[in-house]
C-alpha positions as CSV (number, residue, x, y, z in Angstrom):
1,M,17.5,-25.6,16.0
2,T,18.4,-23.4,19.0
3,F,17.0,-24.0,22.4
4,R,15.2,-20.7,22.3
5,M,13.5,-21.6,19.1
6,R,12.4,-25.0,20.4
7,L,10.7,-23.4,23.4
8,L,8.9,-20.9,21.2
9,L,7.7,-23.5,18.8
10,S,6.3,-25.6,21.7
11,Y,4.2,-22.7,22.9
12,L,3.0,-21.9,19.5
13,I,1.9,-25.5,18.8
14,L,0.0,-25.6,22.1
15,I,-1.9,-22.5,21.1
16,A,-2.4,-23.3,17.4
17,L,-4.0,-26.7,17.6
18,P,-7.0,-25.8,19.9
19,L,-7.3,-22.4,18.2
20,L,-7.6,-24.1,14.8
21,V,-10.4,-26.4,16.0
22,L,-12.3,-23.7,17.7
23,S,-11.9,-21.3,14.7
24,S,-13.2,-23.9,12.3
25,L,-16.3,-24.6,14.3
26,F,-16.9,-20.9,14.9
27,Y,-16.4,-20.1,11.2
28,R,-18.9,-22.8,9.9
29,T,-21.6,-21.8,12.4
30,S,-21.2,-18.2,11.7
31,L,-21.2,-18.7,8.0
32,N,-24.4,-20.6,8.1
33,V,-26.1,-17.9,10.2
34,V,-24.8,-15.1,8.0
35,T,-25.9,-16.9,4.8
36,E,-29.5,-17.4,6.1
37,Q,-29.7,-13.7,7.1
38,A,-28.2,-12.5,3.8
39,Q,-30.7,-14.7,1.9
40,K,-33.6,-13.1,3.8
41,N,-32.2,-9.7,3.1
42,V,-32.0,-10.3,-0.7
43,Y,-35.5,-11.6,-0.7
44,D,-36.7,-8.4,1.1
45,V,-34.9,-6.4,-1.6
46,V,-36.7,-8.3,-4.3
47,M,-40.1,-7.8,-2.7
48,K,-39.5,-4.1,-2.2
49,N,-38.4,-3.8,-5.8
50,N,-41.5,-5.6,-6.9
51,D,-43.6,-3.3,-4.8
52,V,-41.9,-0.2,-6.3
53,I,-42.5,-1.6,-9.8
54,D,-46.2,-2.3,-9.0
55,T,-46.6,1.2,-7.6
56,K,-45.1,2.8,-10.7
57,L,-47.0,0.7,-13.1
58,G,-50.2,0.8,-11.0
59,I,-50.3,4.6,-11.4
60,A,-50.4,4.1,-15.2
61,D,-53.1,1.5,-14.8
62,Q,-55.2,3.8,-12.5
63,N,-54.9,6.7,-15.0
64,S,-56.0,4.5,-17.8
65,R,-59.2,3.7,-15.9
66,A,-59.8,7.4,-15.4
67,L,-59.7,7.9,-19.2
68,F,-62.8,5.7,-19.5
69,V,-65.0,8.4,-18.0
70,D,-63.1,11.4,-19.3
71,K,-65.9,13.7,-20.7
72,D,-63.6,15.6,-23.0
73,L,-62.2,12.4,-24.7
74,F,-65.8,11.1,-25.0
75,Q,-66.9,14.3,-26.7
76,I,-63.9,14.4,-29.1
77,F,-64.3,10.8,-30.4
78,N,-68.1,10.9,-30.4
79,D,-68.2,14.0,-32.6
80,L,-65.0,13.4,-34.7
81,N,-65.3,13.0,-38.4
82,P,-62.2,11.0,-39.5
83,A,-62.6,12.1,-43.1
84,K,-61.8,15.7,-42.2
85,E,-58.0,16.3,-41.7
86,E,-58.5,19.7,-39.9
87,E,-60.7,17.9,-37.3
88,L,-58.1,15.2,-36.8
89,L,-55.3,17.8,-36.2
90,A,-57.5,19.7,-33.8
91,A,-58.4,16.5,-32.0
92,D,-54.8,15.5,-31.8
93,R,-53.8,18.7,-30.0
94,Q,-56.7,18.3,-27.5
95,I,-55.9,14.6,-26.9
96,T,-52.2,15.3,-26.4
97,A,-53.0,17.9,-23.8
98,I,-55.4,15.5,-22.0
99,L,-52.9,12.6,-22.0
100,S,-50.2,15.0,-20.8
101,K,-52.3,15.9,-17.8
102,Y,-52.5,12.2,-16.8
103,Y,-49.0,11.0,-17.7
104,S,-46.5,13.9,-18.1
105,L,-45.7,13.9,-14.3
106,N,-44.8,10.2,-14.4
107,E,-41.1,10.2,-15.3
108,D,-41.1,6.5,-16.1
109,V,-43.6,6.8,-18.9
110,Y,-41.8,7.3,-22.3
111,S,-45.0,7.9,-24.4
112,A,-48.8,7.8,-24.1
113,Q,-50.9,7.5,-27.3
114,L,-54.3,6.6,-28.6
115,W,-54.2,4.4,-31.7
116,T,-57.0,4.1,-34.3
117,S,-57.0,2.8,-37.8
118,Y,-57.2,6.3,-39.2
119,Y,-54.9,8.3,-36.9
120,N,-52.4,8.1,-34.0
121,F,-53.2,10.7,-31.3
122,G,-51.0,12.1,-28.6
123,S,-47.6,11.6,-30.3
124,S,-45.6,13.8,-27.9
125,V,-42.5,11.7,-28.9
126,Q,-41.6,11.3,-32.5
127,M,-41.9,7.6,-33.0
128,P,-42.4,6.3,-36.6
129,L,-45.1,3.7,-35.9
130,G,-46.1,3.0,-39.5
131,D,-49.5,1.3,-39.1
132,P,-49.7,0.3,-35.4
133,V,-53.1,-1.4,-36.0
134,Q,-51.2,-4.2,-37.6
135,S,-48.9,-4.7,-34.6
136,D,-49.3,-7.5,-32.0
137,I,-49.7,-4.9,-29.3
138,Y,-52.8,-3.4,-30.9
139,K,-54.3,-6.8,-31.6
140,E,-53.7,-8.0,-28.0
141,A,-55.5,-4.9,-26.7
142,V,-58.5,-5.4,-28.9
143,K,-58.7,-9.0,-28.0
144,A,-58.7,-8.2,-24.3
145,G,-61.8,-6.1,-24.8
146,G,-61.0,-3.3,-22.3
147,K,-58.8,-5.1,-19.9
148,M,-55.2,-3.8,-19.3
149,V,-52.7,-5.8,-21.3
150,W,-49.0,-5.7,-20.3
151,Y,-47.0,-6.5,-23.3
152,P,-43.4,-7.6,-22.5
153,T,-40.3,-5.9,-23.8
154,Y,-40.1,-5.9,-27.6
155,D,-37.9,-4.6,-30.4
156,F,-39.5,-1.4,-31.7
157,I,-38.0,-1.8,-35.2
158,Q,-39.4,-5.3,-35.6
159,M,-42.7,-4.7,-33.9
160,F,-43.6,-1.8,-36.2
161,N,-41.7,-3.0,-39.3
162,Q,-39.3,0.0,-39.5
163,P,-36.1,-1.6,-40.9
164,W,-34.8,1.8,-42.0
165,L,-34.1,2.6,-38.4
166,E,-31.7,-0.3,-38.0
167,N,-28.6,1.8,-38.6
168,G,-29.9,4.9,-36.9
169,S,-29.4,6.1,-33.3
170,I,-32.7,5.9,-31.5
171,D,-33.3,5.8,-27.7
172,F,-36.6,3.9,-27.9
173,R,-35.3,0.6,-29.4
174,Y,-36.5,-1.6,-26.6
175,L,-39.8,-0.9,-24.9
176,F,-42.6,-2.6,-22.9
177,S,-46.2,-1.3,-23.1
178,A,-49.4,-1.3,-21.3
179,T,-52.4,-1.2,-23.7
180,R,-56.2,-1.0,-23.2
181,L,-59.2,-0.7,-25.5
182,L,-61.1,2.5,-24.4
183,N,-64.9,2.4,-24.6
184,F,-65.6,5.9,-23.4
185,S,-68.8,6.8,-21.4
186,H,-69.8,9.4,-18.9
187,M,-72.7,10.3,-16.6
188,E,-75.1,13.0,-17.8
189,D,-78.1,13.9,-15.7
190,S,-77.9,10.5,-13.9
191,T,-77.8,8.8,-17.3
192,L,-74.9,6.8,-18.6
193,V,-74.0,8.0,-22.1
194,K,-71.9,5.8,-24.3
195,L,-70.1,6.3,-27.6
196,K,-72.1,5.9,-30.8
197,P,-72.0,2.3,-32.1
198,D,-70.3,3.3,-35.3
199,V,-67.5,5.2,-33.5
200,E,-64.1,3.3,-33.6
201,R,-62.9,2.7,-30.0
202,P,-59.2,3.8,-29.7
203,V,-56.5,1.7,-28.0
204,L,-54.5,3.4,-25.2
205,T,-50.8,2.5,-25.4
206,I,-48.5,3.5,-22.6
207,S,-44.8,2.8,-23.4
208,F,-42.0,2.4,-21.0
209,K,-38.3,2.0,-21.7
210,S,-36.9,-1.4,-20.7
211,T,-34.2,0.5,-18.6
212,V,-36.9,1.5,-16.0
213,M,-36.5,-1.9,-14.3
214,D,-32.8,-2.1,-14.9
215,Q,-32.1,1.1,-13.0
216,L,-34.2,-0.2,-10.0
217,F,-32.5,-3.6,-9.8
218,E,-28.9,-2.4,-10.5
219,K,-29.0,0.0,-7.5
220,S,-30.5,-2.4,-5.0
221,I,-29.3,-6.0,-5.5
222,P,-25.9,-7.2,-4.1
223,A,-22.8,-6.8,-6.3
224,G,-22.2,-9.9,-8.3
225,S,-25.9,-10.8,-8.6
226,T,-27.9,-11.2,-11.8
227,Y,-31.6,-10.4,-12.3
228,M,-34.4,-10.9,-14.8
229,V,-38.1,-10.2,-15.2
230,L,-40.2,-12.8,-17.1
231,N,-43.8,-12.6,-18.3
232,P,-46.0,-15.7,-17.9
233,E,-44.8,-17.0,-21.3
234,D,-41.1,-16.8,-20.1
235,I,-40.3,-13.8,-22.4
236,V,-37.5,-11.7,-20.8
237,V,-38.8,-8.2,-20.0
238,A,-35.6,-7.0,-18.3
239,S,-32.3,-8.6,-17.5
240,S,-28.8,-7.9,-16.3
241,D,-27.7,-9.6,-19.5
242,S,-29.1,-7.3,-22.2
243,T,-28.7,-10.0,-24.9
244,L,-31.6,-12.0,-23.3
245,V,-34.1,-9.2,-23.4
246,T,-37.2,-9.9,-25.7
247,K,-36.1,-13.6,-26.0
248,P,-37.7,-16.6,-24.3
249,F,-35.8,-18.0,-21.3
250,K,-35.9,-21.7,-20.9
251,E,-33.9,-23.3,-18.1
252,D,-34.8,-26.4,-16.1
253,W,-34.1,-24.8,-12.8
254,L,-36.9,-22.2,-13.6
255,D,-39.7,-24.8,-13.5
256,Q,-39.8,-24.9,-9.7
257,F,-40.6,-21.2,-9.5
258,R,-42.9,-20.7,-12.5
259,D,-46.2,-21.3,-10.7
260,K,-45.2,-19.6,-7.4
261,D,-45.8,-16.0,-6.3
262,G,-42.7,-15.5,-4.3
263,G,-40.0,-17.0,-2.1
264,T,-36.3,-17.9,-2.0
265,A,-34.3,-21.1,-2.5
266,R,-30.7,-22.4,-2.5
267,I,-29.9,-24.3,-5.7
268,K,-26.9,-25.2,-7.9
269,I,-26.6,-23.5,-11.2
270,D,-23.7,-24.5,-13.5
271,G,-22.1,-26.2,-10.5
272,R,-22.1,-23.1,-8.2
273,N,-24.2,-22.6,-5.1
274,Q,-26.7,-19.9,-5.8
275,I,-29.5,-18.2,-3.9
276,V,-32.6,-17.5,-6.0
277,S,-35.1,-14.9,-4.7
278,Y,-38.3,-14.2,-6.7
279,A,-41.6,-12.3,-6.5
280,R,-44.5,-12.0,-8.8
281,S,-46.1,-8.6,-9.7
282,E,-49.7,-8.2,-8.8
283,I,-50.1,-5.6,-11.6
284,T,-48.4,-7.3,-14.6
285,G,-48.1,-10.9,-13.4
286,W,-44.4,-10.8,-14.3
287,L,-41.9,-12.7,-12.2
288,S,-38.9,-10.8,-10.9
289,I,-35.9,-13.1,-10.2
290,V,-32.6,-12.3,-8.6
291,V,-29.8,-14.9,-8.6
292,T,-27.0,-14.3,-6.2
293,P,-23.9,-16.5,-5.7
294,Q,-23.8,-17.7,-2.1
295,S,-20.1,-16.5,-1.8
296,V,-21.1,-12.9,-2.7
297,L,-23.6,-12.7,0.1
298,V,-21.1,-13.5,2.8
299,E,-17.9,-12.0,1.4
300,N,-18.4,-8.7,3.3
301,L,-19.0,-10.6,6.6
302,V,-16.3,-13.2,6.2
303,P,-13.6,-10.6,6.9
304,V,-15.4,-9.8,10.2
305,I,-15.4,-13.4,11.2
306,R,-11.9,-13.8,10.1
307,T,-10.8,-10.7,12.0
308,S,-12.5,-11.7,15.2
309,T,-10.8,-15.1,15.0
310,L,-7.5,-13.4,14.3
311,V,-7.8,-11.0,17.2
312,S,-8.5,-13.9,19.5
313,A,-5.5,-15.8,18.2
314,I,-3.3,-12.7,18.6
315,A,-4.5,-12.1,22.1
316,L,-3.8,-15.7,23.2
317,S,-0.4,-15.6,21.3
318,V,0.6,-12.4,23.0
319,V,-0.1,-13.9,26.5
320,A,1.8,-17.1,25.7
321,L,4.7,-15.2,24.1
322,L,5.0,-12.9,27.2
323,F,5.1,-15.9,29.4
324,A,7.7,-17.6,27.1
325,Y,9.7,-14.4,26.9
326,F,9.9,-14.2,30.7
327,I,11.3,-17.8,30.9
328,L,13.6,-17.4,27.9
329,S,15.0,-14.1,29.0
330,R,16.2,-15.7,32.2
331,I,18.0,-18.3,30.2
332,T,19.1,-16.7,27.0
333,G,19.3,-13.0,28.0
334,P,22.9,-13.1,29.3
335,I,24.0,-15.0,26.2
336,K,22.4,-12.4,23.9
337,K,24.0,-9.5,25.8
338,L,27.4,-11.2,25.5
339,M,27.0,-11.9,21.8
340,S,26.0,-8.3,21.2
341,A,29.1,-7.0,23.0
342,M,31.3,-9.4,21.0
343,R,29.8,-8.0,17.8
344,S,30.6,-4.5,18.9
345,V,34.2,-5.4,19.7
346,G,34.5,-7.1,16.3
347,E,33.5,-3.8,14.7
348,G,36.2,-1.9,16.6
349,D,34.4,-0.7,19.7
350,F,36.8,-1.9,22.4
351,G,35.1,0.2,25.1
352,T,32.1,-2.2,25.1
353,R,31.4,-3.7,28.5
354,V,28.8,-6.3,29.7
355,E,27.0,-5.4,32.9
356,V,27.5,-8.1,35.5
357,T,24.3,-8.6,37.5
358,R,24.5,-12.4,38.3
359,Q,26.8,-14.6,40.3
360,D,26.3,-17.8,38.3
361,E,28.2,-19.1,35.3
362,F,26.9,-16.4,33.0
363,G,28.1,-13.7,35.5
364,L,31.6,-15.3,35.6
365,L,31.7,-15.4,31.8
366,S,30.8,-11.7,31.6
367,Q,33.5,-10.8,34.1
368,R,36.1,-12.7,32.0
369,F,34.9,-10.9,28.8
370,N,35.2,-7.5,30.4
371,R,38.7,-8.2,31.7
372,M,39.8,-9.4,28.2
373,N,38.4,-6.3,26.6
374,D,40.3,-4.0,29.0
375,R,43.5,-5.7,28.0
376,I,42.7,-5.5,24.2
377,E,41.8,-1.8,24.5
378,M,45.1,-1.0,26.3
379,L,47.2,-2.8,23.7
380,V,45.4,-1.1,20.8
381,K,45.8,2.4,22.4
382,E,49.6,1.8,22.9
383,N,50.0,0.6,19.3
384,Y,48.0,3.6,17.9
385,E,50.1,6.1,19.8
386,I,53.4,4.5,18.6
387,K,52.2,4.7,15.0
388,L,51.0,8.3,15.3
389,K,54.4,9.4,16.7
390,E,56.2,7.6,13.9
391,K,54.1,9.3,11.3
392,E,54.6,12.8,12.8
393,A,58.4,12.2,13.0
394,E,58.4,11.2,9.3
395,I,56.5,14.3,8.3
396,Q,58.8,16.5,10.2
397,A,61.8,14.8,8.6
398,L,60.4,15.5,5.2
399,N,59.7,19.1,6.0
400,M,63.2,19.6,7.4
401,Q,64.6,18.1,4.2
402,M,62.6,20.4,2.0
403,N,63.4,23.7,3.8
404,P,67.1,23.8,3.1
405,H,66.6,22.9,-0.5
406,F,64.1,25.8,-0.9
407,L,66.3,28.3,0.9
408,Y,69.3,27.4,-1.2
409,N,67.5,28.0,-4.4
410,T,65.9,31.3,-3.2
411,L,69.2,32.7,-2.0
412,N,70.9,31.7,-5.2
413,I,68.3,33.5,-7.2
414,M,68.6,36.7,-5.1
415,N,72.4,36.5,-5.5
416,W,72.1,36.4,-9.3
417,T,69.5,39.2,-9.2
418,A,71.8,41.5,-7.1
419,I,74.8,40.8,-9.4
420,E,73.0,41.1,-12.7
421,N,70.5,43.9,-12.2
422,N,71.9,46.0,-9.3
423,Q,68.4,47.5,-8.8
424,T,66.6,49.1,-5.9
425,E,63.9,46.4,-6.1
426,L,66.3,44.3,-4.1
427,S,64.8,45.7,-0.9
428,K,61.3,44.6,-2.0
429,M,62.7,41.2,-2.8
430,L,64.2,41.0,0.7
431,V,60.8,41.9,2.2
432,C,59.2,39.2,0.2
433,L,61.9,36.8,1.2
434,S,61.4,37.8,4.9
435,N,57.6,37.1,4.6
436,M,58.4,33.8,3.0
437,L,60.9,32.8,5.7
438,H,58.5,33.8,8.4
439,Y,55.8,31.6,6.7
440,T,58.1,28.6,6.4
441,S,59.7,28.9,9.8
442,R,56.4,28.4,11.8
443,K,56.7,25.6,14.3
444,D,53.2,24.2,13.4
445,W,53.5,22.5,10.0
446,G,49.9,21.6,9.8
447,A,47.5,22.6,7.1
448,V,47.0,26.3,6.3
449,H,44.3,28.4,4.7
450,L,44.5,28.6,0.9
451,T,44.6,32.4,1.2
452,D,47.8,32.2,3.2
453,E,49.3,29.7,0.8
454,L,48.4,31.9,-2.3
455,E,49.9,35.0,-0.5
456,W,53.2,33.1,0.0
457,I,53.2,32.0,-3.7
458,R,52.6,35.6,-4.8
459,N,55.7,36.7,-2.9
460,Y,57.6,33.9,-4.5
461,F,56.4,34.9,-8.0
462,F,57.6,38.5,-7.3
463,I,61.1,37.3,-6.5
464,M,61.1,35.0,-9.5
465,S,59.7,37.8,-11.8
466,A,62.5,40.1,-10.7
467,R,65.0,37.4,-11.6
468,F,63.4,36.5,-15.0
469,E,62.0,39.9,-15.9
470,G,59.3,39.6,-18.6
471,K,59.9,35.9,-19.1
472,F,56.5,34.7,-17.7
473,I,53.1,35.8,-16.4
474,V,50.8,34.2,-13.8
475,S,47.0,33.9,-13.7
476,Y,44.7,32.4,-11.1
477,E,41.3,30.6,-11.6
478,I,40.2,29.5,-8.1
479,E,36.6,28.7,-7.1
480,P,35.6,31.0,-4.2
481,V,34.5,28.1,-2.0
482,L,38.1,26.8,-1.8
483,Y,39.3,29.9,0.0
484,E,37.5,28.7,3.1
485,E,39.4,25.4,3.2
486,K,43.0,24.4,4.2
487,V,45.8,22.8,2.2
488,P,49.3,21.5,3.1
489,R,51.9,24.2,3.4
490,L,54.1,24.9,0.4
491,L,51.7,22.9,-1.8
492,F,52.4,24.7,-5.1
493,Q,56.0,25.9,-4.7
494,P,57.9,22.8,-6.0
495,F,55.7,22.7,-9.1
496,V,55.9,26.4,-10.0
497,E,59.6,26.4,-9.3
498,N,60.0,23.5,-11.7
499,A,58.0,25.3,-14.4
500,I,60.1,28.5,-14.1
501,L,63.6,26.9,-13.9
502,H,63.1,24.0,-16.2
503,G,59.9,24.5,-18.2
504,F,60.9,28.1,-19.4
505,S,64.6,27.4,-19.9
506,G,65.6,28.5,-23.4
507,M,62.6,31.0,-23.5
508,E,63.2,34.7,-23.4
509,E,59.5,35.7,-23.0
510,G,56.0,34.4,-23.4
511,G,55.9,32.0,-20.5
512,E,52.5,31.5,-18.9
513,I,51.6,29.8,-15.6
514,T,48.0,29.2,-14.6
515,I,46.9,28.1,-11.2
516,R,43.4,26.7,-11.1
517,G,41.2,25.2,-8.3
518,W,37.8,23.5,-8.4
519,T,35.7,20.9,-6.5
520,E,34.1,17.7,-7.7
521,G,31.9,15.9,-5.3
522,E,34.0,15.0,-2.2
523,S,37.3,16.0,-3.9
524,R,39.3,19.2,-4.5
525,Y,41.6,19.6,-7.5
526,F,44.4,22.2,-8.1
527,E,46.2,22.5,-11.4
528,I,49.5,24.2,-12.1
529,S,50.0,24.4,-15.9
530,D,52.6,26.1,-18.1
531,N,53.4,26.4,-21.7
532,G,57.0,25.5,-21.4
533,R,59.1,22.9,-23.1
534,G,57.4,20.0,-21.4
535,I,58.7,16.8,-19.8
536,S,59.3,13.5,-21.5
537,K,57.5,10.3,-20.4
538,E,60.7,9.0,-18.9
539,G,61.1,12.3,-17.0
540,I,57.6,12.0,-15.6
541,D,58.2,8.4,-14.5
542,T,61.5,9.4,-12.8
543,I,59.7,12.2,-10.9
544,L,56.9,10.0,-9.7
545,Y,58.4,6.5,-9.3
546,K,62.2,6.8,-8.9
547,E,64.7,8.6,-6.8
548,S,65.5,11.8,-8.5
549,A,66.8,15.3,-8.0
550,S,63.2,16.6,-7.7
551,V,63.3,16.6,-3.9
552,G,60.5,19.2,-3.5
553,I,58.0,17.3,-5.7
554,K,58.8,14.0,-4.1
555,N,58.4,15.5,-0.6
556,T,55.1,17.1,-1.5
557,I,53.7,13.8,-2.9
558,S,54.8,12.0,0.3
559,R,53.2,14.7,2.6
560,I,49.9,14.5,0.7
561,R,49.7,10.7,1.0
562,M,50.7,10.7,4.6
563,A,48.2,13.4,5.5
564,Y,45.2,12.1,3.5
565,G,45.9,8.6,2.3
566,D,47.4,6.8,-0.7
567,E,44.3,7.5,-3.0
568,Y,45.3,11.2,-3.1
569,G,48.4,12.7,-4.7
570,I,49.3,14.3,-8.1
571,R,49.0,13.5,-11.8
572,I,51.5,14.9,-14.4
573,D,50.5,15.4,-18.0
574,S,53.0,16.9,-20.4
575,T,53.6,17.3,-24.1
576,R,57.1,18.1,-25.4
577,G,57.2,21.7,-26.8
578,K,53.6,22.5,-25.6
579,G,53.8,22.5,-21.8
580,T,53.1,20.6,-18.6
581,S,50.0,20.2,-16.4
582,I,50.2,19.0,-12.8
583,V,46.9,18.2,-11.1
584,I,46.8,17.9,-7.3
585,H,44.0,15.7,-5.8
586,L,42.9,16.4,-2.2
587,P,39.9,15.4,-0.2
588,H,37.1,18.0,0.2
589,K,36.8,20.0,3.4
590,I,39.3,18.0,5.4
591,Q,41.3,20.3,7.7
């Protein structure tokens, strides 16, 4: 382990140990406070939900009391003849309107009806009740004798014996109801008038969907909590687990809350710490219970505690690290600078220097390094200049070797042309030759624009066409972008010369030479192809790998590799009797 790392670890340990102890104490204390507050908040939510439920159900209870003294209902039932169907229908319309006046504005009420043994009044919702008089709801209301009875959630199909609805899609499958036997009366001239003794007293039934309570609890209780509403007989009225609704709920932990009106407690259920908050309805007597995992209550605040602890740790760490950095920089700073400089020298930057600001051992070491680097840079520069001069001399030698060979062939062709044809075109040939000589006699033998090179090769083809009249034709297929780049001088001449003199030997006409140029990625390619007699494999190997008479081709290959590198050069493909293709590979956009 380095000295720098040892110092850093020492500081970190001195910070970490006390910080760990303090953080643990802070976390436990904060967690306990947060849990108690969260527990109180959940209990408040349960109490408020219970108040909301009581308010909603209390309105239905108050409206039912108002029906006792409703003069219109009294008159309808007191004068109604159940044996006459037309009177029943008329009464149903009137009763439906009266019930709508009391309950239509209460969005939680699913249906409000008056049941008798001979007719069901106020059926604003199509509910196939069968004979409701036989239901437990009706019997409980009659038994209560005018008191409001809150019947817990039940299965509509089972309650009213309607099995044919089992496979149907109904939205009133699970309901809970408030029922009351109505014994109408009203005041008339300071006298209390009651129903006739022989008039059957109807049962008011106000039905609510079980989802009324679900919607209230699901929006208010903490995420991860469960809830249930139980009647005094432990029948589940509503629950976050829909499979429990309408069924009795018997758990041992419930015994401690059954006889209480409200409160909160921390208990273990299935091995997990849970917070149970409960409250009993003053209207229905039902017990609302919310069970919340203790971890859920504090999970939103634990990140706050963790963040505050982390911020404190970071602040202390930053202070300690700044102090450590000041000390370490005085010791390891010069070494780090020297190592960085050595890395740069290793990558080829011999101009790297270390600033000397101290007079101790580190300063002396930096001076020695700078002195050594000066010497290395001087030696590298001298070696580079020698190699560069050697390369330029070799290129010049190859060029000087190539020029006489070309001039000899050209003058020889012009001589034959003058002897055999004796034509006036000789002057034009001389002009072309003059242009060619001017092009090749430039002192600067660097790369030239492709346009200049193609102009020179056209002059060359003119002279050769005059010599071999009608023997061959030339075509060009060059991508426009290549005209903006440079190529080595006399790049194509050796190859087209070889095609004309050797490839078309024995042919009187029909020769074709095509010069193509294209780009692929970072490379340029030029192809000189002909349809001549071709070259054997042995001939290709001789041209590429052995000393041969093809001085121009050998020199061109050498010039390409010297200028661009050994990965560039030419490729020769040839088939005897079909022709030859020479592909020149150059880098892209290298001047």
